[in-house]
N, C-alpha and C positions, 0 to 999 in steps of 0.2 A: 087366347091366341097368341100371348107373347111370350108364355111358356114355350107352345112350340114353334117357333120364331127361331128362339134361345136353342130348344133340343136340336134342330135342324143345324144349326148353325155348330153345334159341338157336334154333330154326324159327319158335316161336310170337314172342319179341321180335323177331326179324328182319320177320316180317309187321307186327309192332304199327308198328315206324319205320317201314316202309315204307308203310302207310296212314297213318300220321298224316304222313308227308310229302306224300304224296299230298293229304290234305285241307288240310293249309295252302297247298299252289300251287294247289290249287282255290280256296280261299278267296282267297287275295293275287289271283289272275286274275278271281275274281267281281269284286273291288273295284276294278280297273283296267277292267273292263266298264262298272262304273256310272261312272267319273271319265267315262269317254269317252261314255255317252251322255247324261250331266249337259252335257258340251260340245256336243254335239251338239245339244241341246235348247235350249240358250244361242242355239247360233247359229242354228236355226230360229226362235227366236221374234226374234232382231234380221232376220233375213231377211222372215217375216213382215207384223211391226209397221211401219205403214207411218208411225207417227209418229215412229218413233227415226231422226232426221236426221245419219248418218255417215257418213264414205269409207264406203265398203265396202258400202252399200246393194246393188252389185252388184260384188262381189267378181270378179276376174279370171277366166275362164274358168268360168262360173256360167251365164249363160245366152246365147243369140245371137240374130242379126238375120238373118234369110234372105228376101232378096227374089228369087222366081224370075224373073220376066219382064227384071230387068237381071243375073240375074246374082249379085246377091252373098251372102254368106257371113259374118257377121263378129261378133264376141263385141260384149258390150253390157258397158259398166265406169261405174262412179258415182266412180272415184278421179281419171280425168285425160282433158279431153277430148283430148289430143294424143299417141294412142297408135296404131302401125299396126296395120293390120285390124281396128278398132275402133271402136265408136261410144259415146256419151256419155247415160247416163239423168239428165236432171237429178231430181237427190234433190226439189227441191220441186212435182215432178210424180207422180200418181201410180202404181201399178207396173203392168203388164199385167193386164188382166183386172179390176181395180177402177173400180167408177164415176168418170169424170172423165177429164183429159187425162194422157197417161203420155206423155211428150215426149224423142224422140231427136235429137241435135243429132253429123252425122256432117259433114267436112270432106269438099270436092268436088275439092280440087287436092292436098292436101297429108295428109301422116303415110296415104298408099296409097290416099286419095281413096273411100272408102265410098260416099259419095252423087254421083260423078261424073254416072252415067247418071242420078238421079233425074228427071231434065224427060221420062223417055220413059215417065212412069207415067202410067195412063191410069184413069179410074173402073174399076171393076172387078178391078183386079189384086190378087192375093194379097198379103199381106207376113206372116211368119209370125213369132213369138217363141217360143222353147224356152227354157224355164226350168228349167235342171236338179236344182235341189235342191230346187223343187216338184214336177217332174216333170210341168210341165204346158206344154200347148203350145196357143198362144194366136194363133189365124187372123184375120189384119183384111184388111179390103178398102177400097182407096183411093176414096173417095169426093170427092174435087178434086186436083189437081195444079196447082200454076201462079197461080191464081185468088187465092192469099193471101201477099202480098207486103208485108212492114210495113218499109219507109222510117225510121222512126224508132226501130226496135227498141233502137238503142245509148240515145235518152233514155228511153224507155219500155219496160222489158223484159217480157219475153213472162211473161205470167202464168198460169199451168194451173188449169184449172177442179177441184175437186173434187166435183164431182156432176153426176148426169145418165148418158148412157148412156155405157160403156166407150170412149174413142177413143185414137186413136196421132195423134200430131202427129210426122213427121219433119219436122227441122228443117235448112236447110243457108245456105250465103253466097249471095248473089246480088249482081249476073251472077258466074258462076263465077270464082274465083280472086279476087276483091274483096269487100269488105264491108262495102257500101253498103246491101244491106239482107238481110233476112231472108225464105227460102222456106220455106212451109211447105206439106208434103203433109198433107192431112187422111185420117184411114182410122179406120173402125169394124169394133169387133167382132163378126165373126161366129159365131165358135165356138171353144171352148174344149177340150180334149181331153187324156188320158192321154199321156205318153211311153211308157209301158210296155206 
């Protein structure tokens, strides 16, 4: 009989130790999850807050520019102008979908030349920005192309408006392969939808 009591006590102690181990592991995992949530929340605040001007407004591989008419699919970045298969988001312009002007700069002849066929765009063509952090698709429509060529852009830098309807400016060099002027394609926001 004493043998069975001792065995029962061992089983109960084993169950208690196992339960405590499960509780401690669960608590540690819960703490890790909260730390990850805080990091994600901090990252989202950096992305959503347009007043923050830091490299990483568009970290690599978080947003794409799509222009079906010219077969363009490339990444949007804010850390460098010179990246392959990418265009540059001007940090002093607004983010897509916000009131004002969102500016994207792309090369025509270097770094994979994402804007090499930009001259083929006509009013009414569609330009899409997919933001994977916010899970949003911003659809713009070209309103003018080739009518805004700024010969003095080196002395008078392009300043982006922060108010008015949401607009997109696609900016590249002109003539192709030269830096004598800035060619600007103007677009207006026509819809915002979810990527999910």
